[in-house]
C-alpha beads as a LAMMPS data file, in Angstrom:
LAMMPS data file: protein, C-alpha beads

474 atoms
472 bonds

1 atom types
1 bond types

-500.0 500.0 xlo xhi
-500.0 500.0 ylo yhi
-500.0 500.0 zlo zhi

Masses

1 110.0

Atoms # bond

1 1 1 20.730 -0.169 -28.001
2 1 1 17.976 -1.639 -25.842
3 1 1 15.011 -3.479 -27.345
4 1 1 11.887 -1.429 -26.555
5 1 1 9.270 -3.906 -27.748
6 1 1 6.216 -3.707 -25.499
7 1 1 5.919 -7.471 -25.471
8 1 1 10.509 -5.207 15.293
9 1 1 9.813 -5.944 17.871
10 1 1 6.227 -4.810 18.532
11 1 1 4.598 -4.729 21.966
12 1 1 0.944 -5.649 21.952
13 1 1 0.367 -3.143 24.731
14 1 1 1.459 -0.357 22.376
15 1 1 -1.519 -0.929 20.095
16 1 1 -3.915 1.971 20.491
17 1 1 -6.915 -0.142 19.513
18 1 1 -8.574 -2.743 21.725
19 1 1 -7.319 -6.317 21.175
20 1 1 -9.757 -9.219 21.383
21 1 1 -8.578 -12.843 21.273
22 1 1 -9.922 -14.674 18.241
23 1 1 -11.863 -17.886 18.168
24 1 1 -10.751 -21.107 16.514
25 1 1 -11.159 -19.764 12.995
26 1 1 -11.253 -16.393 11.300
27 1 1 -14.660 -14.824 10.846
28 1 1 -15.930 -14.493 7.304
29 1 1 -14.792 -16.329 4.180
30 1 1 -11.048 -16.398 4.905
31 1 1 -9.544 -18.765 7.529
32 1 1 -6.083 -17.117 7.533
33 1 1 -6.520 -13.373 6.959
34 1 1 -5.752 -11.189 9.958
35 1 1 -3.214 -9.786 12.401
36 1 1 -0.991 -12.051 14.476
37 1 1 0.974 -11.031 17.576
38 1 1 3.732 -12.626 19.605
39 1 1 6.114 -11.605 22.357
40 1 1 8.705 -10.278 19.926
41 1 1 7.007 -10.104 16.528
42 1 1 3.856 -9.282 14.608
43 1 1 2.475 -10.432 11.272
44 1 1 -0.249 -9.428 8.838
45 1 1 -1.649 -12.146 6.598
46 1 1 -3.691 -11.259 3.506
47 1 1 -4.982 -13.209 0.486
48 1 1 -3.461 -12.332 -2.892
49 1 1 -5.838 -14.438 -4.982
50 1 1 -5.283 -17.625 -6.982
51 1 1 -4.909 -19.559 -3.724
52 1 1 -1.900 -17.535 -2.509
53 1 1 -1.545 -15.691 0.808
54 1 1 1.058 -13.092 1.806
55 1 1 2.454 -12.791 5.344
56 1 1 4.451 -9.723 6.314
57 1 1 6.565 -10.342 9.420
58 1 1 8.252 -7.744 11.612
59 1 1 10.602 -9.188 14.251
60 1 1 12.940 -6.663 15.826
61 1 1 14.741 -4.905 12.999
62 1 1 14.044 -7.775 10.596
63 1 1 11.276 -7.505 8.027
64 1 1 10.429 -10.446 5.789
65 1 1 7.554 -11.309 3.490
66 1 1 6.473 -14.903 2.969
67 1 1 3.978 -16.384 0.525
68 1 1 2.300 -19.729 0.371
69 1 1 -0.689 -21.927 -0.435
70 1 1 -3.166 -23.743 1.778
71 1 1 -3.681 -27.466 1.965
72 1 1 -6.178 -29.132 4.250
73 1 1 -6.792 -26.080 6.438
74 1 1 -3.077 -25.423 6.899
75 1 1 -1.135 -22.625 5.230
76 1 1 2.524 -23.321 4.409
77 1 1 4.572 -20.146 3.946
78 1 1 8.079 -19.694 2.594
79 1 1 10.558 -17.000 1.705
80 1 1 13.615 -18.163 -0.257
81 1 1 17.057 -17.084 0.900
82 1 1 18.612 -14.032 -0.731
83 1 1 21.115 -16.269 -2.523
84 1 1 20.913 -15.293 -6.199
85 1 1 19.226 -11.958 -5.434
86 1 1 20.653 -8.729 -6.770
87 1 1 21.762 -6.693 -3.749
88 1 1 24.070 -4.178 -5.461
89 1 1 22.237 -1.837 -7.816
90 1 1 23.153 1.285 -9.703
91 1 1 20.398 3.783 -10.435
92 1 1 19.733 6.493 -13.028
93 1 1 16.948 9.042 -12.907
94 1 1 14.370 10.222 -12.248
95 1 1 13.223 10.904 -15.822
96 1 1 10.024 12.742 -16.754
97 1 1 8.049 13.848 -19.785
98 1 1 5.647 16.750 -19.487
99 1 1 2.010 15.791 -19.731
100 1 1 2.514 12.109 -18.860
101 1 1 1.862 10.374 -15.546
102 1 1 3.873 7.560 -14.007
103 1 1 2.556 4.446 -15.761
104 1 1 2.188 6.347 -19.037
105 1 1 5.969 6.718 -19.045
106 1 1 6.601 2.988 -19.295
107 1 1 6.371 3.178 -23.072
108 1 1 8.564 6.294 -23.349
109 1 1 12.225 5.656 -24.147
110 1 1 14.754 7.556 -22.005
111 1 1 18.587 7.756 -22.253
112 1 1 19.352 4.527 -20.325
113 1 1 17.656 2.598 -23.133
114 1 1 20.217 4.029 -25.565
115 1 1 23.935 3.343 -25.466
116 1 1 26.021 5.585 -23.182
117 1 1 25.536 9.106 -21.881
118 1 1 23.909 8.165 -18.556
119 1 1 25.131 9.056 -15.074
120 1 1 24.698 5.905 -13.019
121 1 1 25.180 6.053 -9.243
122 1 1 25.066 3.411 -6.482
123 1 1 21.663 2.874 -4.860
124 1 1 22.006 2.620 -1.064
125 1 1 20.824 -0.739 0.279
126 1 1 18.141 -1.123 2.947
127 1 1 19.772 -3.108 5.793
128 1 1 16.379 -4.518 6.835
129 1 1 15.639 -5.759 3.298
130 1 1 18.913 -5.962 1.339
131 1 1 17.308 -7.709 -1.626
132 1 1 14.760 -4.897 -2.173
133 1 1 15.706 -1.804 -4.185
134 1 1 14.003 1.134 -2.466
135 1 1 13.639 3.751 -5.180
136 1 1 11.398 5.909 -3.022
137 1 1 14.210 6.468 -0.556
138 1 1 17.074 6.463 -3.052
139 1 1 15.532 8.508 -5.886
140 1 1 12.238 10.078 -4.824
141 1 1 9.734 12.063 -6.861
142 1 1 6.381 11.342 -8.500
143 1 1 5.149 10.766 -12.047
144 1 1 8.576 9.714 -13.252
145 1 1 10.678 6.648 -14.034
146 1 1 14.014 5.372 -12.787
147 1 1 16.340 2.695 -14.106
148 1 1 18.215 0.074 -12.093
149 1 1 21.334 -1.637 -13.424
150 1 1 23.262 -4.622 -12.134
151 1 1 26.452 -6.200 -13.478
152 1 1 26.492 -10.005 -13.305
153 1 1 29.500 -12.091 -14.309
154 1 1 29.108 -15.697 -15.466
155 1 1 31.996 -18.181 -15.828
156 1 1 30.355 -19.808 -18.894
157 1 1 27.533 -19.331 -21.371
158 1 1 24.500 -20.688 -19.534
159 1 1 20.729 -20.486 -19.234
160 1 1 19.243 -19.097 -16.026
161 1 1 15.907 -18.097 -14.527
162 1 1 15.209 -14.407 -13.954
163 1 1 12.703 -13.504 -11.245
164 1 1 11.673 -9.880 -10.861
165 1 1 8.861 -7.699 -9.588
166 1 1 7.999 -4.142 -8.609
167 1 1 5.262 -2.174 -6.907
168 1 1 4.687 -0.202 -10.123
169 1 1 4.718 -0.917 -13.876
170 1 1 8.138 -2.194 -14.939
171 1 1 10.255 -3.551 -17.768
172 1 1 13.385 -5.719 -17.633
173 1 1 16.229 -6.255 -20.080
174 1 1 19.059 -8.780 -20.021
175 1 1 22.002 -7.820 -22.215
176 1 1 19.807 -5.341 -24.089
177 1 1 16.989 -7.808 -24.825
178 1 1 13.566 -6.965 -23.367
179 1 1 12.356 -9.973 -21.375
180 1 1 9.616 -8.578 -19.064
181 1 1 6.867 -5.971 -19.407
182 1 1 4.502 -5.754 -16.439
183 1 1 1.859 -3.019 -16.180
184 1 1 0.585 -3.923 -12.698
185 1 1 0.543 -1.817 -9.516
186 1 1 0.545 -4.088 -6.476
187 1 1 2.288 -5.272 -3.356
188 1 1 5.898 -6.188 -4.120
189 1 1 6.289 -9.821 -5.160
190 1 1 9.962 -10.365 -6.101
191 1 1 9.086 -13.520 -8.037
192 1 1 5.981 -12.231 -9.841
193 1 1 7.663 -12.411 -13.264
194 1 1 9.668 -15.540 -14.083
195 1 1 11.417 -15.945 -17.428
196 1 1 14.299 -17.954 -18.871
197 1 1 17.289 -15.865 -19.948
198 1 1 20.673 -16.546 -21.552
199 1 1 23.812 -15.402 -19.769
200 1 1 27.059 -15.091 -21.699
201 1 1 30.504 -15.899 -20.450
202 1 1 31.881 -12.768 -18.789
203 1 1 29.916 -9.580 -18.079
204 1 1 26.114 -9.468 -18.294
205 1 1 23.825 -6.505 -17.680
206 1 1 20.414 -6.639 -16.050
207 1 1 18.397 -3.418 -16.301
208 1 1 14.990 -2.624 -14.822
209 1 1 12.780 0.348 -15.664
210 1 1 10.237 1.182 -12.939
211 1 1 7.618 3.927 -13.069
212 1 1 6.521 6.038 -10.095
213 1 1 2.773 6.523 -9.708
214 1 1 2.555 8.295 -6.340
215 1 1 2.736 5.138 -4.258
216 1 1 5.425 2.894 -2.774
217 1 1 8.380 2.546 -5.176
218 1 1 10.375 -0.663 -4.776
219 1 1 11.674 -3.455 -7.000
220 1 1 13.628 -6.699 -6.708
221 1 1 15.276 -9.265 -8.972
222 1 1 17.100 -12.576 -8.680
223 1 1 18.988 -14.958 -10.964
224 1 1 18.157 -18.604 -10.218
225 1 1 19.603 -21.890 -11.425
226 1 1 22.977 -20.575 -12.626
227 1 1 26.462 -21.575 -11.500
228 1 1 29.375 -19.462 -10.326
229 1 1 27.862 -16.000 -10.683
230 1 1 29.290 -12.853 -9.194
231 1 1 27.198 -9.728 -8.733
232 1 1 24.391 -11.513 -6.879
233 1 1 24.110 -12.579 -3.247
234 1 1 26.097 -15.613 -2.227
235 1 1 24.975 -18.280 0.289
236 1 1 26.088 -16.178 3.291
237 1 1 24.831 -12.806 2.054
238 1 1 21.500 -11.109 2.581
239 1 1 18.654 -12.691 4.532
240 1 1 18.357 -16.451 5.105
241 1 1 15.374 -18.480 4.030
242 1 1 12.280 -18.260 6.242
243 1 1 9.361 -20.626 6.556
244 1 1 6.150 -20.761 8.502
245 1 1 2.935 -22.648 9.077
246 1 1 -0.460 -21.201 9.926
247 1 1 -3.188 -23.402 11.308
248 1 1 -6.240 -22.257 13.251
249 1 1 -5.210 -19.077 15.055
250 1 1 -1.507 -19.911 15.466
251 1 1 1.338 -18.859 13.164
252 1 1 4.755 -20.462 13.665
253 1 1 7.480 -18.735 11.671
254 1 1 11.231 -18.227 11.603
255 1 1 14.475 -18.820 9.688
256 1 1 14.641 -22.222 8.012
257 1 1 18.120 -22.955 9.359
258 1 1 19.473 -22.755 12.904
259 1 1 18.485 -24.234 16.238
260 1 1 16.292 -21.366 17.436
261 1 1 12.649 -22.183 18.069
262 1 1 10.200 -20.547 15.658
263 1 1 8.312 -17.435 16.674
264 1 1 4.802 -18.212 17.912
265 1 1 2.128 -15.684 17.016
266 1 1 -1.616 -15.713 17.676
267 1 1 -4.341 -14.096 15.610
268 1 1 -5.797 -11.233 17.665
269 1 1 -8.273 -8.998 15.836
270 1 1 -8.312 -5.321 16.789
271 1 1 -11.494 -3.504 17.614
272 1 1 -11.106 0.241 16.964
273 1 1 -11.844 2.162 20.178
274 1 1 -14.023 4.723 18.361
275 1 1 -16.117 2.135 16.513
276 1 1 -19.756 2.932 17.276
277 1 1 -18.868 6.357 18.683
278 1 1 -22.060 8.309 19.263
279 1 1 -22.384 11.860 17.932
280 1 1 -21.989 14.542 20.590
281 1 1 -24.607 17.190 21.242
282 1 1 -24.672 19.669 18.378
283 1 1 -23.305 17.253 15.781
284 1 1 -24.718 17.075 12.258
285 1 1 -25.706 13.436 11.738
286 1 1 -25.197 12.454 8.098
287 1 1 -25.738 8.707 8.518
288 1 1 -27.413 7.717 11.793
289 1 1 -26.883 4.555 13.787
290 1 1 -29.961 2.383 13.253
291 1 1 -30.943 -1.249 12.861
292 1 1 -32.925 -0.368 9.768
293 1 1 -31.979 0.878 6.304
294 1 1 -30.904 4.519 6.685
295 1 1 -32.262 7.621 5.019
296 1 1 -30.287 9.338 2.262
297 1 1 -31.908 12.716 2.897
298 1 1 -28.563 14.316 3.814
299 1 1 -26.949 13.204 0.529
300 1 1 -27.295 14.174 -3.122
301 1 1 -27.108 10.728 -4.778
302 1 1 -30.236 8.670 -4.210
303 1 1 -28.820 5.716 -6.178
304 1 1 -26.572 4.508 -3.374
305 1 1 -27.744 1.228 -1.894
306 1 1 -29.282 1.349 1.606
307 1 1 -28.876 -1.726 3.819
308 1 1 -29.983 -2.815 7.283
309 1 1 -27.827 -1.660 10.159
310 1 1 -27.694 1.941 9.001
311 1 1 -25.363 1.013 6.123
312 1 1 -24.997 2.521 2.661
313 1 1 -23.012 1.094 -0.248
314 1 1 -21.495 2.997 -3.146
315 1 1 -23.002 2.872 -6.626
316 1 1 -24.164 5.196 -9.373
317 1 1 -21.423 7.769 -8.905
318 1 1 -20.112 9.874 -6.030
319 1 1 -22.424 11.310 -3.403
320 1 1 -22.106 14.654 -1.597
321 1 1 -23.660 16.173 1.477
322 1 1 -26.327 18.747 0.807
323 1 1 -24.859 20.870 3.593
324 1 1 -21.474 22.569 3.225
325 1 1 -18.848 22.733 5.965
326 1 1 -15.789 24.749 6.972
327 1 1 -13.776 23.706 10.034
328 1 1 -14.993 20.379 11.387
329 1 1 -14.410 17.202 13.328
330 1 1 -15.752 14.138 11.540
331 1 1 -16.394 10.505 12.437
332 1 1 -16.962 7.865 9.752
333 1 1 -17.008 4.067 9.674
334 1 1 -16.357 1.990 6.555
335 1 1 -15.818 -1.569 5.384
336 1 1 -13.872 -2.702 2.318
337 1 1 -15.246 -5.755 0.460
338 1 1 -13.574 -9.158 0.308
339 1 1 -11.554 -8.859 -2.891
340 1 1 -8.416 -11.048 -2.656
341 1 1 -5.570 -9.830 -4.810
342 1 1 -2.403 -7.784 -4.939
343 1 1 -3.468 -4.994 -7.307
344 1 1 -3.763 -1.473 -5.886
345 1 1 -7.390 -0.847 -6.883
346 1 1 -9.364 -3.031 -4.483
347 1 1 -11.840 -1.516 -2.023
348 1 1 -11.230 1.862 -3.612
349 1 1 -13.137 4.885 -2.333
350 1 1 -12.368 8.120 -0.530
351 1 1 -13.649 10.888 1.714
352 1 1 -13.332 14.339 0.131
353 1 1 -13.369 17.284 2.520
354 1 1 -14.894 20.393 0.941
355 1 1 -15.157 18.261 -2.221
356 1 1 -11.413 18.877 -2.727
357 1 1 -9.125 17.103 -0.275
358 1 1 -9.247 13.306 -0.328
359 1 1 -8.553 11.023 2.603
360 1 1 -7.989 7.729 0.814
361 1 1 -10.030 4.587 1.419
362 1 1 -8.442 1.492 -0.122
363 1 1 -7.716 -2.140 0.675
364 1 1 -4.036 -1.878 1.651
365 1 1 -3.906 -4.092 4.754
366 1 1 -0.315 -5.087 5.460
367 1 1 1.354 -2.793 2.920
368 1 1 4.038 -0.217 3.688
369 1 1 2.801 3.366 4.181
370 1 1 2.839 5.596 1.109
371 1 1 0.706 8.505 -0.160
372 1 1 -1.789 6.107 -1.735
373 1 1 -2.618 3.663 1.084
374 1 1 -5.756 3.804 3.173
375 1 1 -5.812 6.876 5.415
376 1 1 -3.351 8.847 3.282
377 1 1 -4.083 12.331 2.038
378 1 1 -4.105 11.123 -1.536
379 1 1 -0.725 11.706 -3.173
380 1 1 0.084 14.417 -0.616
381 1 1 0.962 12.726 2.669
382 1 1 1.592 9.115 3.688
383 1 1 0.345 7.837 7.041
384 1 1 2.948 7.491 9.779
385 1 1 1.903 3.826 9.989
386 1 1 -0.410 1.684 7.884
387 1 1 -3.239 1.131 10.399
388 1 1 -5.798 -0.660 8.234
389 1 1 -7.746 -3.695 9.327
390 1 1 -8.427 -6.700 7.083
391 1 1 -11.192 -6.730 4.501
392 1 1 -14.745 -7.112 5.890
393 1 1 -13.771 -5.538 9.225
394 1 1 -15.528 -2.304 10.146
395 1 1 -12.965 0.490 10.432
396 1 1 -13.107 4.004 11.861
397 1 1 -11.771 7.301 10.529
398 1 1 -11.730 10.333 12.831
399 1 1 -10.756 13.495 10.963
400 1 1 -10.023 17.025 12.122
401 1 1 -10.149 19.554 9.312
402 1 1 -9.239 23.214 9.370
403 1 1 -10.481 24.932 6.250
404 1 1 -8.165 27.227 4.291
405 1 1 -8.088 30.838 5.420
406 1 1 -8.822 33.214 2.570
407 1 1 -8.019 36.868 2.116
408 1 1 -10.703 39.330 1.038
409 1 1 -9.646 38.892 -2.585
410 1 1 -10.133 35.118 -2.361
411 1 1 -6.444 34.157 -2.367
412 1 1 -5.195 31.693 0.227
413 1 1 -3.603 33.154 3.331
414 1 1 -3.201 29.786 5.093
415 1 1 -3.841 26.356 3.538
416 1 1 -6.155 23.633 4.762
417 1 1 -4.843 21.423 7.579
418 1 1 -5.864 17.781 8.073
419 1 1 -5.359 15.372 10.988
420 1 1 -6.460 11.721 10.697
421 1 1 -6.826 8.946 13.264
422 1 1 -7.533 5.518 11.775
423 1 1 -8.807 2.724 13.988
424 1 1 -7.553 4.577 17.057
425 1 1 -4.052 5.130 15.676
426 1 1 -2.876 8.679 14.768
427 1 1 -1.632 8.471 11.179
428 1 1 -1.759 12.048 9.782
429 1 1 -0.771 14.844 12.141
430 1 1 -1.685 18.372 11.092
431 1 1 -0.604 18.188 7.441
432 1 1 -1.022 21.347 5.377
433 1 1 -2.668 20.755 1.999
434 1 1 -1.899 23.562 -0.431
435 1 1 -3.920 22.320 -3.411
436 1 1 -6.764 19.993 -4.306
437 1 1 -6.020 16.279 -4.527
438 1 1 -6.804 14.136 -7.567
439 1 1 -10.426 14.390 -8.635
440 1 1 -11.056 17.603 -6.704
441 1 1 -12.092 20.946 -8.220
442 1 1 -9.490 23.708 -8.302
443 1 1 -9.526 26.684 -5.993
444 1 1 -9.921 27.041 -2.239
445 1 1 -13.276 27.771 -0.588
446 1 1 -14.457 28.688 2.908
447 1 1 -17.085 25.945 2.919
448 1 1 -17.840 22.929 0.782
449 1 1 -19.629 19.562 0.859
450 1 1 -18.256 16.246 2.044
451 1 1 -18.031 13.745 -0.809
452 1 1 -17.951 9.956 -0.641
453 1 1 -16.319 8.512 -3.727
454 1 1 -17.791 5.717 -5.807
455 1 1 -14.781 4.139 -7.521
456 1 1 -16.560 0.970 -8.610
457 1 1 -15.943 -1.065 -5.444
458 1 1 -18.820 -1.963 -3.089
459 1 1 -17.363 -0.099 -0.096
460 1 1 -19.835 0.323 2.761
461 1 1 -20.303 3.218 5.198
462 1 1 -22.178 3.778 8.440
463 1 1 -22.287 6.082 11.495
464 1 1 -21.164 9.331 9.842
465 1 1 -21.436 12.577 11.762
466 1 1 -19.774 15.980 11.733
467 1 1 -19.164 18.471 14.518
468 1 1 -18.779 21.852 12.788
469 1 1 -16.667 24.556 14.385
470 1 1 -18.711 27.267 16.032
471 1 1 -17.023 29.874 13.843
472 1 1 -13.895 29.983 11.710
473 1 1 -10.929 30.979 13.834
474 1 1 -7.887 32.639 12.383

Bonds

1 1 1 2
2 1 2 3
3 1 3 4
4 1 4 5
5 1 5 6
6 1 6 7
7 1 8 9
8 1 9 10
9 1 10 11
10 1 11 12
11 1 12 13
12 1 13 14
13 1 14 15
14 1 15 16
15 1 16 17
16 1 17 18
17 1 18 19
18 1 19 20
19 1 20 21
20 1 21 22
21 1 22 23
22 1 23 24
23 1 24 25
24 1 25 26
25 1 26 27
26 1 27 28
27 1 28 29
28 1 29 30
29 1 30 31
30 1 31 32
31 1 32 33
32 1 33 34
33 1 34 35
34 1 35 36
35 1 36 37
36 1 37 38
37 1 38 39
38 1 39 40
39 1 40 41
40 1 41 42
41 1 42 43
42 1 43 44
43 1 44 45
44 1 45 46
45 1 46 47
46 1 47 48
47 1 48 49
48 1 49 50
49 1 50 51
50 1 51 52
51 1 52 53
52 1 53 54
53 1 54 55
54 1 55 56
55 1 56 57
56 1 57 58
57 1 58 59
58 1 59 60
59 1 60 61
60 1 61 62
61 1 62 63
62 1 63 64
63 1 64 65
64 1 65 66
65 1 66 67
66 1 67 68
67 1 68 69
68 1 69 70
69 1 70 71
70 1 71 72
71 1 72 73
72 1 73 74
73 1 74 75
74 1 75 76
75 1 76 77
76 1 77 78
77 1 78 79
78 1 79 80
79 1 80 81
80 1 81 82
81 1 82 83
82 1 83 84
83 1 84 85
84 1 85 86
85 1 86 87
86 1 87 88
87 1 88 89
88 1 89 90
89 1 90 91
90 1 91 92
91 1 92 93
92 1 93 94
93 1 94 95
94 1 95 96
95 1 96 97
96 1 97 98
97 1 98 99
98 1 99 100
99 1 100 101
100 1 101 102
101 1 102 103
102 1 103 104
103 1 104 105
104 1 105 106
105 1 106 107
106 1 107 108
107 1 108 109
108 1 109 110
109 1 110 111
110 1 111 112
111 1 112 113
112 1 113 114
113 1 114 115
114 1 115 116
115 1 116 117
116 1 117 118
117 1 118 119
118 1 119 120
119 1 120 121
120 1 121 122
121 1 122 123
122 1 123 124
123 1 124 125
124 1 125 126
125 1 126 127
126 1 127 128
127 1 128 129
128 1 129 130
129 1 130 131
130 1 131 132
131 1 132 133
132 1 133 134
133 1 134 135
134 1 135 136
135 1 136 137
136 1 137 138
137 1 138 139
138 1 139 140
139 1 140 141
140 1 141 142
141 1 142 143
142 1 143 144
143 1 144 145
144 1 145 146
145 1 146 147
146 1 147 148
147 1 148 149
148 1 149 150
149 1 150 151
150 1 151 152
151 1 152 153
152 1 153 154
153 1 154 155
154 1 155 156
155 1 156 157
156 1 157 158
157 1 158 159
158 1 159 160
159 1 160 161
160 1 161 162
161 1 162 163
162 1 163 164
163 1 164 165
164 1 165 166
165 1 166 167
166 1 167 168
167 1 168 169
168 1 169 170
169 1 170 171
170 1 171 172
171 1 172 173
172 1 173 174
173 1 174 175
174 1 175 176
175 1 176 177
176 1 177 178
177 1 178 179
178 1 179 180
179 1 180 181
180 1 181 182
181 1 182 183
182 1 183 184
183 1 184 185
184 1 185 186
185 1 186 187
186 1 187 188
187 1 188 189
188 1 189 190
189 1 190 191
190 1 191 192
191 1 192 193
192 1 193 194
193 1 194 195
194 1 195 196
195 1 196 197
196 1 197 198
197 1 198 199
198 1 199 200
199 1 200 201
200 1 201 202
201 1 202 203
202 1 203 204
203 1 204 205
204 1 205 206
205 1 206 207
206 1 207 208
207 1 208 209
208 1 209 210
209 1 210 211
210 1 211 212
211 1 212 213
212 1 213 214
213 1 214 215
214 1 215 216
215 1 216 217
216 1 217 218
217 1 218 219
218 1 219 220
219 1 220 221
220 1 221 222
221 1 222 223
222 1 223 224
223 1 224 225
224 1 225 226
225 1 226 227
226 1 227 228
227 1 228 229
228 1 229 230
229 1 230 231
230 1 231 232
231 1 232 233
232 1 233 234
233 1 234 235
234 1 235 236
235 1 236 237
236 1 237 238
237 1 238 239
238 1 239 240
239 1 240 241
240 1 241 242
241 1 242 243
242 1 243 244
243 1 244 245
244 1 245 246
245 1 246 247
246 1 247 248
247 1 248 249
248 1 249 250
249 1 250 251
250 1 251 252
251 1 252 253
252 1 253 254
253 1 254 255
254 1 255 256
255 1 256 257
256 1 257 258
257 1 258 259
258 1 259 260
259 1 260 261
260 1 261 262
261 1 262 263
262 1 263 264
263 1 264 265
264 1 265 266
265 1 266 267
266 1 267 268
267 1 268 269
268 1 269 270
269 1 270 271
270 1 271 272
271 1 272 273
272 1 273 274
273 1 274 275
274 1 275 276
275 1 276 277
276 1 277 278
277 1 278 279
278 1 279 280
279 1 280 281
280 1 281 282
281 1 282 283
282 1 283 284
283 1 284 285
284 1 285 286
285 1 286 287
286 1 287 288
287 1 288 289
288 1 289 290
289 1 290 291
290 1 291 292
291 1 292 293
292 1 293 294
293 1 294 295
294 1 295 296
295 1 296 297
296 1 297 298
297 1 298 299
298 1 299 300
299 1 300 301
300 1 301 302
301 1 302 303
302 1 303 304
303 1 304 305
304 1 305 306
305 1 306 307
306 1 307 308
307 1 308 309
308 1 309 310
309 1 310 311
310 1 311 312
311 1 312 313
312 1 313 314
313 1 314 315
314 1 315 316
315 1 316 317
316 1 317 318
317 1 318 319
318 1 319 320
319 1 320 321
320 1 321 322
321 1 322 323
322 1 323 324
323 1 324 325
324 1 325 326
325 1 326 327
326 1 327 328
327 1 328 329
328 1 329 330
329 1 330 331
330 1 331 332
331 1 332 333
332 1 333 334
333 1 334 335
334 1 335 336
335 1 336 337
336 1 337 338
337 1 338 339
338 1 339 340
339 1 340 341
340 1 341 342
341 1 342 343
342 1 343 344
343 1 344 345
344 1 345 346
345 1 346 347
346 1 347 348
347 1 348 349
348 1 349 350
349 1 350 351
350 1 351 352
351 1 352 353
352 1 353 354
353 1 354 355
354 1 355 356
355 1 356 357
356 1 357 358
357 1 358 359
358 1 359 360
359 1 360 361
360 1 361 362
361 1 362 363
362 1 363 364
363 1 364 365
364 1 365 366
365 1 366 367
366 1 367 368
367 1 368 369
368 1 369 370
369 1 370 371
370 1 371 372
371 1 372 373
372 1 373 374
373 1 374 375
374 1 375 376
375 1 376 377
376 1 377 378
377 1 378 379
378 1 379 380
379 1 380 381
380 1 381 382
381 1 382 383
382 1 383 384
383 1 384 385
384 1 385 386
385 1 386 387
386 1 387 388
387 1 388 389
388 1 389 390
389 1 390 391
390 1 391 392
391 1 392 393
392 1 393 394
393 1 394 395
394 1 395 396
395 1 396 397
396 1 397 398
397 1 398 399
398 1 399 400
399 1 400 401
400 1 401 402
401 1 402 403
402 1 403 404
403 1 404 405
404 1 405 406
405 1 406 407
406 1 407 408
407 1 408 409
408 1 409 410
409 1 410 411
410 1 411 412
411 1 412 413
412 1 413 414
413 1 414 415
414 1 415 416
415 1 416 417
416 1 417 418
417 1 418 419
418 1 419 420
419 1 420 421
420 1 421 422
421 1 422 423
422 1 423 424
423 1 424 425
424 1 425 426
425 1 426 427
426 1 427 428
427 1 428 429
428 1 429 430
429 1 430 431
430 1 431 432
431 1 432 433
432 1 433 434
433 1 434 435
434 1 435 436
435 1 436 437
436 1 437 438
437 1 438 439
438 1 439 440
439 1 440 441
440 1 441 442
441 1 442 443
442 1 443 444
443 1 444 445
444 1 445 446
445 1 446 447
446 1 447 448
447 1 448 449
448 1 449 450
449 1 450 451
450 1 451 452
451 1 452 453
452 1 453 454
453 1 454 455
454 1 455 456
455 1 456 457
456 1 457 458
457 1 458 459
458 1 459 460
459 1 460 461
460 1 461 462
461 1 462 463
462 1 463 464
463 1 464 465
464 1 465 466
465 1 466 467
466 1 467 468
467 1 468 469
468 1 469 470
469 1 470 471
470 1 471 472
471 1 472 473
472 1 473 474
């Protein structure tokens, strides 16, 4: 029985947004945060808090994630080799319990936590990231849990270090003993949890339980400091170690071993091509472009903060337009605050069309696309690419919305359809939305207000206008 104690190559020319070469240092409070481009690679560097930065590198078909700390204006980044990482997992699930969401299921015991009676199957490995268990691709589903199991053989009784992490709440057992409980939702850090464990001579079992909360669903684990193990990557398996240095606007990065010169990347901030886009004739201006503090006369919540530059900032609850809309084209600009961290609740807001269908606003710069990142139709459709800019950069959302078509009796003949372009990059292409998203009222309507969500983060907005359709077309 298990203890259940809760103890690419990327061409710069392909970017759809304008690229502007940076100065000697990053603007704002962070000297390293931003996008970096080279002839055969790109990187996104973001602060995770506590003096740690994350750098996601894409070079050809290789994807690696490095972390590091700054010293004297220079950021040293490293990714250990896959040696010791679990790269052969079995999986069981998904498991559900009616009435409970993803993270709520962490404390619910399912058959893998009891002896026997579970159908385990191999989890296919991701060739680009062999040390990462991709449950989203290998299991799928929402509001559920899955279990990962690995068999590790030790030649002797010995103590070892277990490192593990997941994008969602997780638990870990070694030989039936619970050693990790982690309730966080965040970017994957394979070494987030570090604990000492005891391996026995012969077969050992490592089991992870990972919830699914509608977002990216990955996990990883490694056994460090042990001798002669089988069941984990050897010196020649998986990805090699990588290292990098970031100073000024230049990032040098590459495998730690070998004679090849490191990749050289330069910080080049993007300027969205529709930033500052003026409303066309006939548009309904909800937040005008002005040097002064704007008026809130088009909105229901007078408690939102008004700032110079035509800017408003969330506070005191959601705000809705006084006017209701059907089919529309909408332009909106927003800025997420500087909130370093890895948790998935920073810069949280949203744009609700007809008060029902949310286009997510969230600080997810550099994360993999999933139905919860910025620009997603919340928990319905993931963006084709994650097109966010770093915190404190003004970003643009351009949304086309076709309202649901209703029969005379009020039932839905055709669902709502949403298209989203973020920062000049198409990310959602004509997705049908058959029901309200989280936080939206039930039932379809011909017209409804636009809602800006106040989720507790000081997200800012400016230059919001809507071009309504002349008349609903069937």
